C-alpha positions as CSV (number, residue, x, y, z in Angstrom):
1,M,53.4,59.7,48.5
2,T,50.7,60.5,51.0
3,T,47.2,59.0,50.7
4,C,44.0,60.6,51.8
5,G,43.7,58.1,54.6
6,E,46.9,59.4,56.2
7,M,45.5,62.9,56.3
8,R,43.8,62.7,59.7
9,H,44.5,66.2,61.2
10,R,42.2,69.1,60.6
11,A,44.3,72.2,59.7
12,T,43.3,75.8,59.7
13,V,45.4,77.8,57.2
14,Q,45.7,81.5,58.1
15,A,47.2,84.4,56.1
16,R,49.2,87.2,57.7
17,T,47.8,90.8,57.2
18,V,49.8,93.8,58.1
19,S,48.0,97.2,58.5
20,Q,49.1,100.6,59.5
21,D,47.1,102.6,62.1
22,A,46.6,106.4,62.2
23,F,49.8,106.9,64.2
24,G,51.9,105.0,61.7
25,A,52.4,101.9,63.7
26,F,52.1,98.5,62.0
27,T,49.8,95.8,63.3
28,Q,49.9,92.2,62.3
29,S,46.7,90.1,62.3
30,W,45.7,86.7,60.9
31,S,42.7,85.7,58.9
32,T,41.5,82.2,58.1
33,E,41.7,81.3,54.5
34,T,40.6,77.6,54.6
35,T,40.3,74.5,56.7
36,R,41.4,71.2,55.3
37,W,42.7,67.7,56.2
38,C,46.4,67.2,56.4
39,R,49.2,64.8,57.5
40,L,51.4,66.1,60.4
41,E,54.7,64.4,60.9
42,P,57.5,65.3,63.4
43,L,60.8,65.2,61.6
44,S,63.4,62.6,62.4
45,A,66.8,63.7,63.8
46,R,68.3,63.3,60.3
47,E,65.5,65.2,58.6
48,V,65.8,68.0,61.2
49,F,69.5,68.3,60.5
50,Q,68.9,68.5,56.8
51,A,66.0,71.0,57.2
52,Q,68.1,73.2,59.5
53,Q,70.6,73.6,56.7
54,V,67.9,75.8,55.2
55,Q,66.5,77.3,58.3
56,A,66.9,76.6,62.0
57,D,64.1,75.3,64.3
58,I,62.1,73.4,61.6
59,S,60.3,70.7,63.6
60,H,57.5,69.2,61.5
61,R,56.3,68.4,57.9
62,I,52.7,69.0,56.9
63,T,51.3,67.5,53.8
64,M,48.0,68.7,52.4
65,R,46.1,68.9,49.1
66,F,47.4,71.6,46.9
67,L,46.5,75.1,48.1
68,D,47.1,77.8,45.5
69,G,49.1,80.6,47.0
70,L,50.4,78.8,50.1
71,S,53.6,80.5,51.2
72,T,55.7,81.6,54.1
73,Q,53.2,84.3,54.8
74,H,50.9,81.7,56.2
75,R,50.6,79.8,59.4
76,I,48.8,76.5,60.1
77,I,46.9,75.7,63.3
78,I,46.3,72.0,64.2
79,D,44.8,71.0,67.5
80,S,45.5,74.4,69.1
81,N,49.2,74.2,68.1
82,T,50.5,76.9,65.8
83,Y,53.0,76.1,63.0
84,E,54.8,78.9,61.1
85,V,55.4,77.9,57.4
86,A,59.2,78.0,56.7
87,S,59.0,76.6,53.2
88,V,56.5,75.0,50.8
89,V,57.1,72.6,47.9
90,N,54.9,71.0,45.3
91,P,56.8,67.6,45.3
92,D,55.6,66.1,42.0
93,S,54.9,69.4,40.2
94,R,51.4,68.3,39.4
95,K,49.6,70.6,41.9
96,R,48.2,67.6,43.8
97,F,49.9,68.1,47.2
98,H,51.9,70.7,49.1
99,V,54.5,69.8,51.6
100,A,55.3,72.5,54.1
101,L,58.3,72.5,56.5
102,V,57.1,74.3,59.6
103,I,58.3,75.6,62.9
104,E,56.1,75.0,65.9
105,R,55.3,78.2,67.8
106,E,53.8,78.7,71.3
């Protein structure tokens, strides 16, 4: 399991907001929910293969303290790199940590 000392990346968690303008067009924007420390790990070739059985393009795993409501409607920004959340698990079901499989976006 991850220790606090391994969480050395500062992550900004943002939530997606979709709004409709006066002409009926939908606009997507992002709002910052929180900033916290996390562990960022590139996946090994084997892990990438297993992750891609669920969804293609998964490239990293991010571990952070439990964040109530974290979902695929969020993105995580670390060192000016943007990661789209593809899946989130609470590995020990004790609400201590979240592990997110993410897709790096440009």
